[in-house]
N, CA, C, O and the ligand as a Tripos MOL2 file, in Angstrom:
@<TRIPOS>MOLECULE
protein
  309   307    78     0     0
PROTEIN
NO_CHARGES

@<TRIPOS>ATOM
      1 N         108.1210   39.8930  148.8060 N.3       1 MET1
      2 CA        108.2840   38.4370  148.7690 C.3       1 MET1
      3 C         109.7630   38.0670  148.6370 C.2       1 MET1
      4 O         110.4850   38.6190  147.8070 O.2       1 MET1
      5 N         110.1940   37.1260  149.4700 N.am      2 THR2
      6 CA        111.5880   36.6820  149.4510 C.3       2 THR2
      7 C         111.7260   35.4990  148.4920 C.2       2 THR2
      8 O         110.8820   34.6040  148.4720 O.2       2 THR2
      9 N         112.7940   35.5070  147.7030 N.am      3 CYS3
     10 CA        113.0370   34.4100  146.7680 C.3       3 CYS3
     11 C         113.2380   33.1040  147.5210 C.2       3 CYS3
     12 O         113.7490   33.0780  148.6400 O.2       3 CYS3
     13 N         112.8150   32.0090  146.8650 N.am      4 LYS4
     14 CA        112.8940   30.6860  147.5020 C.3       4 LYS4
     15 C         114.3250   30.2980  147.8570 C.2       4 LYS4
     16 O         114.5810   29.7680  148.9380 O.2       4 LYS4
     17 N         115.2570   30.5640  146.9420 N.am      5 TRP5
     18 CA        116.6440   30.1520  147.1850 C.3       5 TRP5
     19 C         117.2480   30.8730  148.3710 C.2       5 TRP5
     20 O         118.1420   30.3400  149.0280 O.2       5 TRP5
     21 N         116.7770   32.0710  148.6570 N.am      6 ILE6
     22 CA        117.2860   32.7990  149.8300 C.3       6 ILE6
     23 C         116.7510   32.1550  151.0930 C.2       6 ILE6
     24 O         117.4740   32.0160  152.0800 O.2       6 ILE6
     25 N         115.4790   31.7570  151.0680 N.am      7 ARG7
     26 CA        114.8990   31.1130  152.2470 C.3       7 ARG7
     27 C         115.5500   29.7610  152.5130 C.2       7 ARG7
     28 O         115.7820   29.3900  153.6630 O.2       7 ARG7
     29 N         115.8490   29.0120  151.4180 N.am      8 TRP8
     30 CA        116.4900   27.6960  151.5680 C.3       8 TRP8
     31 C         117.9010   27.8320  152.1190 C.2       8 TRP8
     32 O         118.3290   27.0490  152.9670 O.2       8 TRP8
     33 N         118.6250   28.8460  151.6240 N.am      9 SER9
     34 CA        120.0170   29.0090  152.0520 C.3       9 SER9
     35 C         120.1180   29.3520  153.5380 C.2       9 SER9
     36 O         121.1700   29.1700  154.1500 O.2       9 SER9
     37 N         119.0220   29.8490  154.1190 N.am     10 ALA10
     38 CA        119.0120   30.1570  155.5520 C.3      10 ALA10
     39 C         119.1020   28.8910  156.3860 C.2      10 ALA10
     40 O         119.4810   28.9430  157.5560 O.2      10 ALA10
     41 N         118.7520   27.7430  155.7870 N.am     11 SER11
     42 CA        118.7550   26.4910  156.5480 C.3      11 SER11
     43 C         120.1710   26.0770  156.9420 C.2      11 SER11
     44 O         120.3530   25.3860  157.9450 O.2      11 SER11
     45 N         121.1810   26.4920  156.1650 N.am     12 ILE12
     46 CA        122.5760   26.1100  156.4770 C.3      12 ILE12
     47 C         123.0220   26.6940  157.8300 C.2      12 ILE12
     48 O         123.4110   25.9300  158.7130 O.2      12 ILE12
     49 N         122.9770   28.0220  158.0180 N.am     13 PRO13
     50 CA        123.3570   28.5290  159.3490 C.3      13 PRO13
     51 C         122.4210   28.0760  160.4610 C.2      13 PRO13
     52 O         122.8560   27.8890  161.5970 O.2      13 PRO13
     53 N         121.1310   27.8940  160.1450 N.am     14 VAL14
     54 CA        120.1690   27.4350  161.1650 C.3      14 VAL14
     55 C         120.5120   26.0190  161.6180 C.2      14 VAL14
     56 O         120.4540   25.7150  162.8090 O.2      14 VAL14
     57 N         120.8750   25.1410  160.6560 N.am     15 ILE15
     58 CA        121.2750   23.7710  161.0050 C.3      15 ILE15
     59 C         122.5520   23.7870  161.8590 C.2      15 ILE15
     60 O         122.6610   23.0490  162.8380 O.2      15 ILE15
     61 N         123.5130   24.6380  161.4760 N.am     16 LEU16
     62 CA        124.7510   24.7550  162.2490 C.3      16 LEU16
     63 C         124.4580   25.1670  163.6880 C.2      16 LEU16
     64 O         125.0020   24.5940  164.6320 O.2      16 LEU16
     65 N         123.5860   26.1750  163.8450 N.am     17 LEU17
     66 CA        123.2570   26.6650  165.1870 C.3      17 LEU17
     67 C         122.4820   25.6170  165.9850 C.2      17 LEU17
     68 O         122.7060   25.4490  167.1830 O.2      17 LEU17
     69 N         121.5660   24.9110  165.3060 N.am     18 LEU18
     70 CA        120.7900   23.8720  165.9910 C.3      18 LEU18
     71 C         121.6840   22.7230  166.4330 C.2      18 LEU18
     72 O         121.4970   22.1760  167.5200 O.2      18 LEU18
     73 N         122.6820   22.3410  165.5790 N.am     19 SER19
     74 CA        123.5980   21.2780  165.9950 C.3      19 SER19
     75 C         124.4550   21.7350  167.1680 C.2      19 SER19
     76 O         124.7840   20.9410  168.0490 O.2      19 SER19
     77 N         124.8160   23.0190  167.1800 N.am     20 ALA20
     78 CA        125.5850   23.5460  168.3100 C.3      20 ALA20
     79 C         124.7710   23.4470  169.5980 C.2      20 ALA20
     80 O         125.2940   23.0610  170.6430 O.2      20 ALA20
     81 N         123.4900   23.7960  169.5150 N.am     21 VAL21
     82 CA        122.5960   23.7110  170.6790 C.3      21 VAL21
     83 C         122.4390   22.2560  171.1180 C.2      21 VAL21
     84 O         122.4680   21.9510  172.3110 O.2      21 VAL21
     85 N         122.2710   21.3530  170.1310 N.am     22 GLY22
     86 CA        122.1250   19.9330  170.4200 C.3      22 GLY22
     87 C         123.3670   19.3500  171.0750 C.2      22 GLY22
     88 O         123.2700   18.5910  172.0390 O.2      22 GLY22
     89 N         124.5480   19.7110  170.5440 N.am     23 LEU23
     90 CA        125.8090   19.2330  171.1150 C.3      23 LEU23
     91 C         126.0160   19.7760  172.5180 C.2      23 LEU23
     92 O         126.5350   19.0870  173.3950 O.2      23 LEU23
     93 N         125.6030   21.0180  172.7160 N.am     24 PHE24
     94 CA        125.7250   21.6410  174.0350 C.3      24 PHE24
     95 C         124.8800   20.8860  175.0560 C.2      24 PHE24
     96 O         125.3350   20.6100  176.1650 O.2      24 PHE24
     97 N         123.6440   20.5530  174.6730 N.am     25 ALA25
     98 CA        122.7440   19.7920  175.5490 C.3      25 ALA25
     99 C         123.3320   18.4120  175.8420 C.2      25 ALA25
    100 O         123.2810   17.9340  176.9750 O.2      25 ALA25
    101 N         123.9040   17.7640  174.7870 N.am     26 PHE26
    102 CA        124.5180   16.4460  174.9400 C.3      26 PHE26
    103 C         125.7300   16.5070  175.8640 C.2      26 PHE26
    104 O         125.9140   15.6410  176.7200 O.2      26 PHE26
    105 N         126.5580   17.5420  175.6810 N.am     27 ALA27
    106 CA        127.7630   17.6940  176.5000 C.3      27 ALA27
    107 C         127.3970   17.8910  177.9750 C.2      27 ALA27
    108 O         128.0280   17.3180  178.8630 O.2      27 ALA27
    109 N         126.3740   18.7040  178.2200 N.am     28 ARG28
    110 CA        125.9460   18.9530  179.6030 C.3      28 ARG28
    111 C         125.3600   17.6940  180.2370 C.2      28 ARG28
    112 O         125.5800   17.4170  181.4160 O.2      28 ARG28
    113 N         124.6090   16.9350  179.4310 N.am     29 LEU29
    114 CA        123.9910   15.6980  179.9190 C.3      29 LEU29
    115 C         125.0710   14.6670  180.2590 C.2      29 LEU29
    116 O         124.9930   13.9990  181.2900 O.2      29 LEU29
    117 N         126.0930   14.5400  179.3780 N.am     30 ALA30
    118 CA        127.1930   13.6020  179.6010 C.3      30 ALA30
    119 C         127.9930   14.0070  180.8360 C.2      30 ALA30
    120 O         128.4340   13.1540  181.6060 O.2      30 ALA30
    121 N         128.1740   15.3030  181.0180 N.am     31 GLU31
    122 CA        128.9030   15.8390  182.1680 C.3      31 GLU31
    123 C         128.1580   15.4880  183.4610 C.2      31 GLU31
    124 O         128.7590   15.1350  184.4760 O.2      31 GLU31
    125 N         126.8420   15.5970  183.3850 N.am     32 TYR32
    126 CA        125.9900   15.3320  184.5410 C.3      32 TYR32
    127 C         125.9960   13.8560  184.9090 C.2      32 TYR32
    128 O         125.9710   13.4960  186.0850 O.2      32 TYR32
    129 N         126.0280   13.0040  183.8790 N.am     33 LYS33
    130 CA        125.9690   11.5560  184.1180 C.3      33 LYS33
    131 C         127.3170   10.9660  184.5380 C.2      33 LYS33
    132 O         127.3650    9.8800  185.1140 O.2      33 LYS33
    133 N         128.4040   11.6720  184.2540 N.am     34 HIS34
    134 CA        129.7620   11.2350  184.6110 C.3      34 HIS34
    135 C         130.1100    9.8610  184.0400 C.2      34 HIS34
    136 O         130.6960    9.0160  184.7170 O.2      34 HIS34
    137 N         129.7360    9.6650  182.7910 N.am     35 GLU35
    138 CA        130.0970    8.4080  182.1300 C.3      35 GLU35
    139 C         131.4110    8.6210  181.3880 C.2      35 GLU35
    140 O         131.4990    9.4460  180.4790 O.2      35 GLU35
    141 N         132.4210    7.8710  181.7850 N.am     36 GLY36
    142 CA        133.7970    8.0220  181.2960 C.3      36 GLY36
    143 C         133.9590    8.3400  179.8230 C.2      36 GLY36
    144 O         134.3440    9.4540  179.4670 O.2      36 GLY36
    145 N         133.6710    7.3760  178.9620 N.am     37 ALA37
    146 CA        133.9290    7.5240  177.5360 C.3      37 ALA37
    147 C         133.0660    8.6330  176.9250 C.2      37 ALA37
    148 O         133.5350    9.4100  176.0940 O.2      37 ALA37
    149 N         131.7980    8.6950  177.3500 N.am     38 ILE38
    150 CA        130.8840    9.7000  176.7970 C.3      38 ILE38
    151 C         131.2890   11.1000  177.2630 C.2      38 ILE38
    152 O         131.2120   12.0630  176.5000 O.2      38 ILE38
    153 N         131.7260   11.2010  178.5390 N.am     39 ALA39
    154 CA        132.1650   12.4900  179.0690 C.3      39 ALA39
    155 C         133.3940   12.9840  178.3220 C.2      39 ALA39
    156 O         133.5330   14.1790  178.0580 O.2      39 ALA39
    157 N         134.2830   12.0600  177.9830 N.am     40 LEU40
    158 CA        135.4910   12.4120  177.2290 C.3      40 LEU40
    159 C         135.1300   12.8970  175.8260 C.2      40 LEU40
    160 O         135.7070   13.8550  175.3120 O.2      40 LEU40
    161 N         134.1650   12.2130  175.2240 N.am     41 LEU41
    162 CA        133.6840   12.5920  173.8930 C.3      41 LEU41
    163 C         133.0290   13.9720  173.9490 C.2      41 LEU41
    164 O         133.2190   14.8090  173.0670 O.2      41 LEU41
    165 N         132.2530   14.1810  175.0100 N.am     42 ALA42
    166 CA        131.5680   15.4580  175.1970 C.3      42 ALA42
    167 C         132.5680   16.5880  175.3680 C.2      42 ALA42
    168 O         132.3610   17.6900  174.8610 O.2      42 ALA42
    169 N         133.6500   16.3150  176.0820 N.am     43 LEU43
    170 CA        134.6980   17.3160  176.3020 C.3      43 LEU43
    171 C         135.3480   17.6850  174.9750 C.2      43 LEU43
    172 O         135.6320   18.8530  174.7090 O.2      43 LEU43
    173 N         135.5770   16.6680  174.1470 N.am     44 HIS44
    174 CA        136.1580   16.8780  172.8270 C.3      44 HIS44
    175 C         135.1950   17.6870  171.9510 C.2      44 HIS44
    176 O         135.6040   18.5970  171.2300 O.2      44 HIS44
    177 N         133.9180   17.3370  172.0320 N.am     45 LEU45
    178 CA        132.8970   18.0390  171.2400 C.3      45 LEU45
    179 C         132.7680   19.4990  171.6810 C.2      45 LEU45
    180 O         132.5240   20.3910  170.8690 O.2      45 LEU45
    181 N         132.9370   19.7180  172.9790 N.am     46 ALA46
    182 CA        132.7790   21.0710  173.5220 C.3      46 ALA46
    183 C         133.7810   22.0430  172.9150 C.2      46 ALA46
    184 O         133.4920   23.2310  172.7680 O.2      46 ALA46
    185 N         134.9780   21.5280  172.5570 N.am     47 THR47
    186 CA        135.9810   22.4010  171.9530 C.3      47 THR47
    187 C         135.5450   22.8310  170.5560 C.2      47 THR47
    188 O         135.9030   23.9110  170.0850 O.2      47 THR47
    189 N         134.7620   21.9610  169.8960 N.am     48 TRP48
    190 CA        134.2740   22.2830  168.5560 C.3      48 TRP48
    191 C         132.9720   23.0800  168.5980 C.2      48 TRP48
    192 O         132.5470   23.6620  167.6000 O.2      48 TRP48
    193 N         132.3550   23.0900  169.7710 N.am     49 LEU49
    194 CA        131.0710   23.7560  169.9460 C.3      49 LEU49
    195 C         131.1690   25.2520  169.6850 C.2      49 LEU49
    196 O         130.3200   25.8390  169.0130 O.2      49 LEU49
    197 N         132.2280   25.8600  170.2310 N.am     50 ASP50
    198 CA        132.4430   27.2970  170.0500 C.3      50 ASP50
    199 C         132.6260   27.6340  168.5750 C.2      50 ASP50
    200 O         132.0720   28.6130  168.0760 O.2      50 ASP50
    201 N         133.4210   26.7960  167.8780 N.am     51 VAL51
    202 CA        133.6790   27.0100  166.4550 C.3      51 VAL51
    203 C         132.3770   26.9060  165.6700 C.2      51 VAL51
    204 O         132.0900   27.7290  164.8010 O.2      51 VAL51
    205 N         131.5900   25.8730  165.9950 N.am     52 LEU52
    206 CA        130.3210   25.6240  165.3100 C.3      52 LEU52
    207 C         129.3350   26.7740  165.5490 C.2      52 LEU52
    208 O         128.6830   27.2480  164.6190 O.2      52 LEU52
    209 N         129.2370   27.2080  166.7960 N.am     53 ALA53
    210 CA        128.3210   28.2860  167.1470 C.3      53 ALA53
    211 C         128.7510   29.5970  166.4910 C.2      53 ALA53
    212 O         127.9170   30.3690  166.0180 O.2      53 ALA53
    213 N         130.0700   29.8390  166.4690 N.am     54 LEU54
    214 CA        130.5890   31.0600  165.8600 C.3      54 LEU54
    215 C         130.3520   31.0560  164.3560 C.2      54 LEU54
    216 O         129.9230   32.0560  163.7810 O.2      54 LEU54
    217 N         130.6390   29.9050  163.7180 N.am     55 ALA55
    218 CA        130.4340   29.7650  162.2770 C.3      55 ALA55
    219 C         128.9610   29.9770  161.9250 C.2      55 ALA55
    220 O         128.6330   30.6540  160.9510 O.2      55 ALA55
    221 N         128.0750   29.3800  162.7420 N.am     56 GLY56
    222 CA        126.6450   29.5280  162.5150 C.3      56 GLY56
    223 C         126.1910   30.9710  162.6390 C.2      56 GLY56
    224 O         125.3920   31.4520  161.8350 O.2      56 GLY56
    225 N         126.7070   31.6610  163.6520 N.am     57 THR57
    226 CA        126.3250   33.0540  163.8840 C.3      57 THR57
    227 C         126.8190   33.9600  162.7560 C.2      57 THR57
    228 O         126.0880   34.8220  162.2680 O.2      57 THR57
    229 N         128.0940   33.7440  162.3450 N.am     58 VAL58
    230 CA        128.6820   34.5460  161.2670 C.3      58 VAL58
    231 C         127.9240   34.3070  159.9570 C.2      58 VAL58
    232 O         127.6200   35.2500  159.2270 O.2      58 VAL58
    233 N         127.6220   33.0330  159.6660 N.am     59 LEU59
    234 CA        126.8900   32.6980  158.4450 C.3      59 LEU59
    235 C         125.4880   33.2930  158.4490 C.2      59 LEU59
    236 O         124.9980   33.7630  157.4230 O.2      59 LEU59
    237 N         124.8460   33.2650  159.6260 N.am     60 LEU60
    238 CA        123.4900   33.8070  159.7440 C.3      60 LEU60
    239 C         123.5030   35.3230  159.5330 C.2      60 LEU60
    240 O         122.6250   35.8800  158.8740 O.2      60 LEU60
    241 N         124.5090   35.9700  160.1020 N.am     61 ALA61
    242 CA        124.6620   37.4170  159.9290 C.3      61 ALA61
    243 C         124.9320   37.7460  158.4610 C.2      61 ALA61
    244 O         124.3840   38.7030  157.9140 O.2      61 ALA61
    245 N         125.7980   36.9240  157.8270 N.am     62 GLY62
    246 CA        126.1180   37.1070  156.4210 C.3      62 GLY62
    247 C         124.8970   36.8950  155.5420 C.2      62 GLY62
    248 O         124.6610   37.6340  154.5860 O.2      62 GLY62
    249 N         124.1130   35.8530  155.8910 N.am     63 TRP63
    250 CA        122.8950   35.5580  155.1330 C.3      63 TRP63
    251 C         121.9070   36.7200  155.2500 C.2      63 TRP63
    252 O         121.2780   37.1090  154.2660 O.2      63 TRP63
    253 N         121.7760   37.2680  156.4560 N.am     64 TRP64
    254 CA        120.8360   38.3610  156.6920 C.3      64 TRP64
    255 C         121.2200   39.5840  155.8720 C.2      64 TRP64
    256 O         120.3710   40.2480  155.2780 O.2      64 TRP64
    257 N         122.5490   39.8730  155.8540 N.am     65 LEU65
    258 CA        123.0700   41.0130  155.0890 C.3      65 LEU65
    259 C         122.8460   40.7990  153.5970 C.2      65 LEU65
    260 O         122.4460   41.7090  152.8700 O.2      65 LEU65
    261 N         123.1150   39.5660  153.1610 N.am     66 TRP66
    262 CA        122.9450   39.1750  151.7630 C.3      66 TRP66
    263 C         121.4850   39.3470  151.3510 C.2      66 TRP66
    264 O         121.2090   39.8830  150.2770 O.2      66 TRP66
    265 N         120.5490   38.9010  152.1860 N.am     67 ARG67
    266 CA        119.1190   39.0250  151.9030 C.3      67 ARG67
    267 C         118.7140   40.4840  151.8290 C.2      67 ARG67
    268 O         117.9500   40.8970  150.9570 O.2      67 ARG67
    269 N         119.2550   41.2640  152.7810 N.am     68 TRP68
    270 CA        118.9380   42.6910  152.8360 C.3      68 TRP68
    271 C         119.3870   43.3910  151.5530 C.2      68 TRP68
    272 O         118.6470   44.1930  150.9820 O.2      68 TRP68
    273 N         120.6190   43.0780  151.1010 N.am     69 LEU69
    274 CA        121.1450   43.6610  149.8720 C.3      69 LEU69
    275 C         120.3200   43.2290  148.6650 C.2      69 LEU69
    276 O         120.0170   44.0330  147.7840 O.2      69 LEU69
    277 N         119.9550   41.9240  148.6370 N.am     70 HIS70
    278 CA        119.1780   41.3940  147.5250 C.3      70 HIS70
    279 C         117.8060   42.0570  147.4580 C.2      70 HIS70
    280 O         117.3300   42.4000  146.3750 O.2      70 HIS70
    281 N         117.1720   42.2370  148.6160 N.am     71 MET71
    282 CA        115.8620   42.8700  148.6530 C.3      71 MET71
    283 C         115.9280   44.3140  148.1650 C.2      71 MET71
    284 O         114.9950   44.8080  147.5320 O.2      71 MET71
    285 N         117.0370   44.9860  148.4660 N.am     72 ARG72
    286 CA        117.2080   46.3710  148.0620 C.3      72 ARG72
    287 C         117.4620   46.4890  146.5650 C.2      72 ARG72
    288 O         116.9390   47.3840  145.9010 O.2      72 ARG72
    289 N         118.2850   45.5590  146.0380 N.am     73 ILE73
    290 CA        118.7050   45.6530  144.6310 C.3      73 ILE73
    291 C         117.6560   45.0400  143.6880 C.2      73 ILE73
    292 O         117.2090   45.6880  142.7420 O.2      73 ILE73
    293 N         117.2660   43.7660  143.9640 N.am     74 ALA74
    294 CA        116.4060   43.0420  143.0390 C.3      74 ALA74
    295 C         114.9120   43.3190  143.2620 C.2      74 ALA74
    296 O         114.1030   43.2070  142.3410 O.2      74 ALA74
    297 N         114.5690   43.6800  144.4950 N.am     75 HIS75
    298 CA        113.1460   43.8870  144.7800 C.3      75 HIS75
    299 C         112.8490   45.3140  145.2190 C.2      75 HIS75
    300 O         112.0100   45.5560  146.0860 O.2      75 HIS75
    301 N         113.5590   46.2520  144.5990 N.am     76 ALA76
    302 CA        113.3400   47.6530  144.9330 C.3      76 ALA76
    303 C         111.9520   48.0770  144.4570 C.2      76 ALA76
    304 O         111.5520   47.7400  143.3420 O.2      76 ALA76
    305 N         111.2320   48.7960  145.2710 N.am     77 PRO77
    306 CA        109.8610   49.1850  144.8880 C.3      77 PRO77
    307 C         109.8570   50.2080  143.7360 C.2      77 PRO77
    308 O         108.7910   50.6370  143.2950 O.2      77 PRO77
    309 ZN        114.7410   37.8230  145.1490 Zn       78 ZN78
@<TRIPOS>BOND
     1     1     2 1
     2     2     3 1
     3     3     4 2
     4     3     5 am
     5     5     6 1
     6     6     7 1
     7     7     8 2
     8     7     9 am
     9     9    10 1
    10    10    11 1
    11    11    12 2
    12    11    13 am
    13    13    14 1
    14    14    15 1
    15    15    16 2
    16    15    17 am
    17    17    18 1
    18    18    19 1
    19    19    20 2
    20    19    21 am
    21    21    22 1
    22    22    23 1
    23    23    24 2
    24    23    25 am
    25    25    26 1
    26    26    27 1
    27    27    28 2
    28    27    29 am
    29    29    30 1
    30    30    31 1
    31    31    32 2
    32    31    33 am
    33    33    34 1
    34    34    35 1
    35    35    36 2
    36    35    37 am
    37    37    38 1
    38    38    39 1
    39    39    40 2
    40    39    41 am
    41    41    42 1
    42    42    43 1
    43    43    44 2
    44    43    45 am
    45    45    46 1
    46    46    47 1
    47    47    48 2
    48    47    49 am
    49    49    50 1
    50    50    51 1
    51    51    52 2
    52    51    53 am
    53    53    54 1
    54    54    55 1
    55    55    56 2
    56    55    57 am
    57    57    58 1
    58    58    59 1
    59    59    60 2
    60    59    61 am
    61    61    62 1
    62    62    63 1
    63    63    64 2
    64    63    65 am
    65    65    66 1
    66    66    67 1
    67    67    68 2
    68    67    69 am
    69    69    70 1
    70    70    71 1
    71    71    72 2
    72    71    73 am
    73    73    74 1
    74    74    75 1
    75    75    76 2
    76    75    77 am
    77    77    78 1
    78    78    79 1
    79    79    80 2
    80    79    81 am
    81    81    82 1
    82    82    83 1
    83    83    84 2
    84    83    85 am
    85    85    86 1
    86    86    87 1
    87    87    88 2
    88    87    89 am
    89    89    90 1
    90    90    91 1
    91    91    92 2
    92    91    93 am
    93    93    94 1
    94    94    95 1
    95    95    96 2
    96    95    97 am
    97    97    98 1
    98    98    99 1
    99    99   100 2
   100    99   101 am
   101   101   102 1
   102   102   103 1
   103   103   104 2
   104   103   105 am
   105   105   106 1
   106   106   107 1
   107   107   108 2
   108   107   109 am
   109   109   110 1
   110   110   111 1
   111   111   112 2
   112   111   113 am
   113   113   114 1
   114   114   115 1
   115   115   116 2
   116   115   117 am
   117   117   118 1
   118   118   119 1
   119   119   120 2
   120   119   121 am
   121   121   122 1
   122   122   123 1
   123   123   124 2
   124   123   125 am
   125   125   126 1
   126   126   127 1
   127   127   128 2
   128   127   129 am
   129   129   130 1
   130   130   131 1
   131   131   132 2
   132   131   133 am
   133   133   134 1
   134   134   135 1
   135   135   136 2
   136   135   137 am
   137   137   138 1
   138   138   139 1
   139   139   140 2
   140   139   141 am
   141   141   142 1
   142   142   143 1
   143   143   144 2
   144   143   145 am
   145   145   146 1
   146   146   147 1
   147   147   148 2
   148   147   149 am
   149   149   150 1
   150   150   151 1
   151   151   152 2
   152   151   153 am
   153   153   154 1
   154   154   155 1
   155   155   156 2
   156   155   157 am
   157   157   158 1
   158   158   159 1
   159   159   160 2
   160   159   161 am
   161   161   162 1
   162   162   163 1
   163   163   164 2
   164   163   165 am
   165   165   166 1
   166   166   167 1
   167   167   168 2
   168   167   169 am
   169   169   170 1
   170   170   171 1
   171   171   172 2
   172   171   173 am
   173   173   174 1
   174   174   175 1
   175   175   176 2
   176   175   177 am
   177   177   178 1
   178   178   179 1
   179   179   180 2
   180   179   181 am
   181   181   182 1
   182   182   183 1
   183   183   184 2
   184   183   185 am
   185   185   186 1
   186   186   187 1
   187   187   188 2
   188   187   189 am
   189   189   190 1
   190   190   191 1
   191   191   192 2
   192   191   193 am
   193   193   194 1
   194   194   195 1
   195   195   196 2
   196   195   197 am
   197   197   198 1
   198   198   199 1
   199   199   200 2
   200   199   201 am
   201   201   202 1
   202   202   203 1
   203   203   204 2
   204   203   205 am
   205   205   206 1
   206   206   207 1
   207   207   208 2
   208   207   209 am
   209   209   210 1
   210   210   211 1
   211   211   212 2
   212   211   213 am
   213   213   214 1
   214   214   215 1
   215   215   216 2
   216   215   217 am
   217   217   218 1
   218   218   219 1
   219   219   220 2
   220   219   221 am
   221   221   222 1
   222   222   223 1
   223   223   224 2
   224   223   225 am
   225   225   226 1
   226   226   227 1
   227   227   228 2
   228   227   229 am
   229   229   230 1
   230   230   231 1
   231   231   232 2
   232   231   233 am
   233   233   234 1
   234   234   235 1
   235   235   236 2
   236   235   237 am
   237   237   238 1
   238   238   239 1
   239   239   240 2
   240   239   241 am
   241   241   242 1
   242   242   243 1
   243   243   244 2
   244   243   245 am
   245   245   246 1
   246   246   247 1
   247   247   248 2
   248   247   249 am
   249   249   250 1
   250   250   251 1
   251   251   252 2
   252   251   253 am
   253   253   254 1
   254   254   255 1
   255   255   256 2
   256   255   257 am
   257   257   258 1
   258   258   259 1
   259   259   260 2
   260   259   261 am
   261   261   262 1
   262   262   263 1
   263   263   264 2
   264   263   265 am
   265   265   266 1
   266   266   267 1
   267   267   268 2
   268   267   269 am
   269   269   270 1
   270   270   271 1
   271   271   272 2
   272   271   273 am
   273   273   274 1
   274   274   275 1
   275   275   276 2
   276   275   277 am
   277   277   278 1
   278   278   279 1
   279   279   280 2
   280   279   281 am
   281   281   282 1
   282   282   283 1
   283   283   284 2
   284   283   285 am
   285   285   286 1
   286   286   287 1
   287   287   288 2
   288   287   289 am
   289   289   290 1
   290   290   291 1
   291   291   292 2
   292   291   293 am
   293   293   294 1
   294   294   295 1
   295   295   296 2
   296   295   297 am
   297   297   298 1
   298   298   299 1
   299   299   300 2
   300   299   301 am
   301   301   302 1
   302   302   303 1
   303   303   304 2
   304   303   305 am
   305   305   306 1
   306   306   307 1
   307   307   308 2
@<TRIPOS>SUBSTRUCTURE
     1 MET1         2 RESIDUE 1 A MET
     2 THR2         6 RESIDUE 1 A THR
     3 CYS3        10 RESIDUE 1 A CYS
     4 LYS4        14 RESIDUE 1 A LYS
     5 TRP5        18 RESIDUE 1 A TRP
     6 ILE6        22 RESIDUE 1 A ILE
     7 ARG7        26 RESIDUE 1 A ARG
     8 TRP8        30 RESIDUE 1 A TRP
     9 SER9        34 RESIDUE 1 A SER
    10 ALA10       38 RESIDUE 1 A ALA
    11 SER11       42 RESIDUE 1 A SER
    12 ILE12       46 RESIDUE 1 A ILE
    13 PRO13       50 RESIDUE 1 A PRO
    14 VAL14       54 RESIDUE 1 A VAL
    15 ILE15       58 RESIDUE 1 A ILE
    16 LEU16       62 RESIDUE 1 A LEU
    17 LEU17       66 RESIDUE 1 A LEU
    18 LEU18       70 RESIDUE 1 A LEU
    19 SER19       74 RESIDUE 1 A SER
    20 ALA20       78 RESIDUE 1 A ALA
    21 VAL21       82 RESIDUE 1 A VAL
    22 GLY22       86 RESIDUE 1 A GLY
    23 LEU23       90 RESIDUE 1 A LEU
    24 PHE24       94 RESIDUE 1 A PHE
    25 ALA25       98 RESIDUE 1 A ALA
    26 PHE26      102 RESIDUE 1 A PHE
    27 ALA27      106 RESIDUE 1 A ALA
    28 ARG28      110 RESIDUE 1 A ARG
    29 LEU29      114 RESIDUE 1 A LEU
    30 ALA30      118 RESIDUE 1 A ALA
    31 GLU31      122 RESIDUE 1 A GLU
    32 TYR32      126 RESIDUE 1 A TYR
    33 LYS33      130 RESIDUE 1 A LYS
    34 HIS34      134 RESIDUE 1 A HIS
    35 GLU35      138 RESIDUE 1 A GLU
    36 GLY36      142 RESIDUE 1 A GLY
    37 ALA37      146 RESIDUE 1 A ALA
    38 ILE38      150 RESIDUE 1 A ILE
    39 ALA39      154 RESIDUE 1 A ALA
    40 LEU40      158 RESIDUE 1 A LEU
    41 LEU41      162 RESIDUE 1 A LEU
    42 ALA42      166 RESIDUE 1 A ALA
    43 LEU43      170 RESIDUE 1 A LEU
    44 HIS44      174 RESIDUE 1 A HIS
    45 LEU45      178 RESIDUE 1 A LEU
    46 ALA46      182 RESIDUE 1 A ALA
    47 THR47      186 RESIDUE 1 A THR
    48 TRP48      190 RESIDUE 1 A TRP
    49 LEU49      194 RESIDUE 1 A LEU
    50 ASP50      198 RESIDUE 1 A ASP
    51 VAL51      202 RESIDUE 1 A VAL
    52 LEU52      206 RESIDUE 1 A LEU
    53 ALA53      210 RESIDUE 1 A ALA
    54 LEU54      214 RESIDUE 1 A LEU
    55 ALA55      218 RESIDUE 1 A ALA
    56 GLY56      222 RESIDUE 1 A GLY
    57 THR57      226 RESIDUE 1 A THR
    58 VAL58      230 RESIDUE 1 A VAL
    59 LEU59      234 RESIDUE 1 A LEU
    60 LEU60      238 RESIDUE 1 A LEU
    61 ALA61      242 RESIDUE 1 A ALA
    62 GLY62      246 RESIDUE 1 A GLY
    63 TRP63      250 RESIDUE 1 A TRP
    64 TRP64      254 RESIDUE 1 A TRP
    65 LEU65      258 RESIDUE 1 A LEU
    66 TRP66      262 RESIDUE 1 A TRP
    67 ARG67      266 RESIDUE 1 A ARG
    68 TRP68      270 RESIDUE 1 A TRP
    69 LEU69      274 RESIDUE 1 A LEU
    70 HIS70      278 RESIDUE 1 A HIS
    71 MET71      282 RESIDUE 1 A MET
    72 ARG72      286 RESIDUE 1 A ARG
    73 ILE73      290 RESIDUE 1 A ILE
    74 ALA74      294 RESIDUE 1 A ALA
    75 HIS75      298 RESIDUE 1 A HIS
    76 ALA76      302 RESIDUE 1 A ALA
    77 PRO77      306 RESIDUE 1 A PRO
    78 ZN78       309 GROUP 0 **** ****
């Protein structure tokens, strides 16, 4: 059984990754529609998309490692 706080803390990287996916979809949609101001905003967001996706991936990997260590130490059979 995984502790509740570990499961809750997983929501942080998951939210980051989901926002990256959402922004990516928005950026592609704005690009497709060719709306001036929105396309410019999407272009600006796209530069932050990589950072957001990378941060989410690193945090998720860190969370997974953290959970693995916790399961080994605190929940050793
Ligand atoms: Zn635990």
